[in-house]
C-alpha positions as CSV (number, residue, x, y, z in Angstrom):
1,M,-17.4,10.2,-9.3
2,N,-14.4,9.1,-11.6
3,P,-14.1,5.3,-12.3
4,I,-11.5,3.1,-10.7
5,I,-10.2,-0.4,-11.5
6,V,-9.4,-2.6,-8.6
7,I,-6.6,-5.2,-9.3
8,G,-6.8,-8.0,-7.0
9,E,-9.9,-9.8,-5.3
10,G,-8.5,-11.3,-2.1
11,G,-9.0,-10.3,1.5
12,H,-6.8,-7.2,1.2
13,S,-8.9,-6.1,-1.7
14,K,-12.0,-6.4,0.2
15,V,-10.7,-3.7,2.7
16,V,-9.5,-1.3,-0.2
17,Q,-13.0,-1.6,-1.8
18,D,-14.6,-0.7,1.4
19,I,-12.4,2.2,1.7
20,I,-13.2,3.4,-1.9
21,W,-17.0,3.1,-1.3
22,V,-16.5,5.2,2.2
23,E,-14.2,7.8,0.7
24,G,-16.8,8.3,-2.0
25,R,-14.3,9.8,-4.6
26,Y,-14.4,6.9,-7.0
27,R,-16.8,4.5,-8.4
28,I,-15.5,0.9,-8.9
29,V,-16.3,-0.4,-12.6
30,A,-14.2,-3.4,-12.4
31,I,-12.4,-5.8,-10.0
32,L,-10.0,-7.9,-11.8
33,D,-8.0,-11.0,-10.7
34,D,-6.5,-13.9,-12.4
35,K,-8.6,-16.3,-10.7
36,H,-11.2,-15.5,-13.2
37,E,-10.9,-17.1,-16.7
38,K,-13.7,-15.0,-18.3
39,I,-15.3,-11.5,-17.9
40,H,-18.6,-11.4,-16.2
41,H,-20.7,-8.7,-14.5
42,R,-21.9,-8.6,-11.1
43,R,-23.9,-5.8,-9.6
44,G,-22.9,-3.5,-12.4
45,I,-19.2,-4.3,-11.9
46,V,-16.9,-6.1,-14.2
47,H,-15.0,-9.2,-13.0
48,G,-12.4,-10.8,-14.8
49,P,-8.7,-11.6,-15.4
50,T,-6.1,-8.8,-14.9
51,S,-5.6,-8.9,-18.8
52,A,-9.0,-7.3,-19.2
53,A,-7.7,-4.1,-17.5
54,F,-6.6,-2.4,-20.8
55,N,-9.7,-3.2,-22.6
56,I,-11.5,-1.5,-20.1
57,F,-9.0,1.4,-19.6
58,N,-8.7,1.9,-23.4
59,G,-6.5,5.0,-22.8
60,N,-9.3,6.8,-20.8
61,Q,-7.3,9.1,-18.4
62,D,-10.3,9.5,-16.3
63,V,-10.1,5.8,-15.2
64,K,-7.8,5.2,-12.3
65,F,-6.3,2.0,-11.1
66,I,-5.6,0.9,-7.6
67,I,-3.5,-2.6,-6.8
68,A,-5.2,-4.1,-3.9
69,I,-2.7,-6.9,-3.5
70,G,-0.6,-7.3,-0.2
71,N,2.4,-8.9,-1.6
72,N,4.9,-6.2,-2.3
73,R,6.8,-7.7,-5.2
74,V,3.5,-8.6,-7.0
75,R,2.3,-5.1,-6.6
76,A,5.5,-3.5,-7.9
77,K,5.5,-5.8,-10.9
78,I,1.8,-5.1,-11.7
79,A,2.4,-1.3,-11.1
80,K,5.1,-1.3,-13.7
81,Q,3.0,-3.1,-16.2
82,I,0.2,-0.8,-15.9
83,E,2.3,2.3,-16.1
84,E,3.9,1.0,-19.5
85,N,0.4,0.9,-20.7
86,G,-0.3,4.6,-19.8
87,G,-2.3,3.8,-16.7
88,R,-2.6,6.1,-13.8
89,F,-3.1,5.4,-10.2
90,A,-5.3,6.8,-7.2
91,A,-4.2,7.1,-3.7
92,V,-7.1,5.7,-1.4
93,V,-7.5,7.1,2.2
94,H,-9.8,6.0,4.7
95,P,-11.8,9.1,6.2
96,S,-10.8,8.0,9.8
97,A,-7.0,8.3,9.0
98,I,-5.4,11.5,10.6
99,I,-2.8,12.8,8.2
100,S,-0.8,16.0,8.4
101,P,-1.2,18.5,6.0
102,S,2.5,18.7,5.4
103,A,2.7,14.8,4.7
104,C,2.9,13.7,1.1
105,I,1.2,10.4,-0.1
106,G,2.3,8.9,-3.4
107,E,0.0,7.7,-6.1
108,G,-1.4,4.1,-5.6
109,T,-0.9,4.1,-2.0
110,V,-3.7,2.8,0.4
111,V,-4.0,4.4,4.1
112,M,-6.4,2.2,6.1
113,P,-8.8,3.3,8.9
114,N,-7.3,4.9,12.2
115,C,-3.9,5.4,10.8
116,V,-1.8,8.4,12.0
117,I,0.6,10.1,9.5
118,N,2.4,13.0,11.2
119,A,4.3,16.1,10.0
120,N,6.7,16.3,7.0
121,T,6.4,12.5,6.3
122,E,6.8,11.4,2.7
123,I,5.1,8.0,1.7
124,G,6.1,6.7,-1.7
125,R,3.9,5.0,-4.4
126,H,1.9,1.8,-4.0
127,V,2.7,1.7,-0.2
128,I,0.2,0.1,2.3
129,I,-0.2,1.9,5.5
130,N,-2.2,-0.7,7.3
131,T,-5.1,-0.5,10.0
132,G,-4.0,1.6,13.1
133,A,-0.3,2.1,12.0
134,I,1.5,5.2,13.4
135,V,3.9,6.9,11.2
136,E,5.4,9.8,13.0
137,H,7.1,12.9,11.8
138,D,9.8,13.2,9.2
139,N,9.5,9.6,8.0
140,Y,10.3,8.4,4.7
141,I,8.5,5.2,3.4
142,G,9.8,3.9,0.0
143,D,7.6,2.7,-2.8
144,Y,5.9,-0.7,-2.5
145,A,6.5,-1.0,1.3
146,H,3.8,-2.3,3.8
147,I,3.5,-1.0,7.3
148,S,1.3,-3.6,8.9
149,P,-1.6,-3.0,11.5
150,N,-0.7,-1.3,14.6
151,A,3.1,-0.9,13.8
152,T,4.6,2.4,15.1
153,L,7.4,4.2,13.4
154,T,8.8,7.0,15.5
155,G,10.3,10.1,14.2
156,N,12.9,10.3,11.3
157,V,12.5,6.8,10.4
158,T,13.5,5.6,6.7
159,V,11.9,2.4,5.2
160,G,13.3,1.3,2.0
161,E,11.6,0.3,-1.1
162,G,9.5,-2.9,-0.8
163,A,10.2,-3.3,3.0
164,H,7.7,-4.9,5.0
165,I,7.1,-3.9,8.6
166,G,5.1,-6.5,10.7
167,A,2.2,-6.1,12.7
168,S,2.7,-4.2,16.1
169,A,6.5,-3.7,15.3
170,T,8.2,-0.6,16.8
171,I,11.0,1.2,15.1
172,I,12.9,3.8,17.2
173,P,14.0,7.4,16.2
174,G,16.3,7.6,13.3
175,I,16.3,4.0,12.2
176,K,16.7,2.9,8.6
177,V,15.4,-0.2,7.3
178,G,16.8,-1.5,4.1
179,K,14.9,-2.1,0.9
180,W,13.1,-5.5,0.5
181,S,13.8,-6.1,4.1
182,T,11.3,-7.9,6.6
183,I,10.5,-6.8,10.2
184,G,8.8,-9.6,12.2
185,A,5.6,-9.0,13.9
186,G,5.8,-7.2,17.4
187,S,9.6,-6.8,17.0
188,T,11.5,-3.7,18.4
189,V,13.9,-2.1,15.8
190,I,16.9,-0.2,17.8
191,R,19.5,-0.4,15.0
192,D,19.6,-0.1,11.3
193,I,18.6,-3.0,9.1
194,P,20.4,-3.8,5.8
195,D,18.8,-4.3,2.5
196,F,17.1,-7.8,1.7
197,K,17.4,-9.0,5.4
198,K,14.8,-10.4,8.0
199,A,15.0,-9.2,11.4
200,V,12.8,-10.4,14.5
201,G,12.8,-9.9,18.2
202,C,13.1,-7.3,21.0
203,P,15.4,-5.9,20.2
204,T,15.7,-7.3,16.7
205,R,18.4,-9.7,15.6
206,L,19.1,-10.5,12.0
207,L,18.1,-13.9,10.5
208,D,20.5,-15.7,8.2
């Protein structure tokens, strides 16, 4: 199994680690988070601050990274830092997820248990498709977006870079959600949402 470095050690990271172990393609060699001041070893895995990543990586292209941090902006910032230092990323997919052969999943993306990703969908880099989410045919999900648990994106939906779709939200066909926008949990989206906006309700209304 190829080595992988996990960035982040919060609750989201616990789920990502479980997926890595169940998937069985990678071996976790380090879990790094800035809550640690010093490097230490536990059960054969390095724990330490994120700055230790490049000492462990040291240009070895067999080593992959996964950023297990739920905050979209923080994930984007760290991804760019790792890329600038030559790091490469793994996509991590739980075996229970159902993914069309025609779907495309970008590097650094995490697909959690019981998700469905249907035909001709394109999912960008460092995206979170959270537990039980449904992403229907011909969707486009931009880099750093987060589709929360049990959200449903029907056909031909576009989700912009860094957007966050809340838990159990529903987006009807053909809708565009702008970059870095947020859709509240349980909302129903029936019209396009501009960039950098928050929308809540059934149907959604924009918040100032």
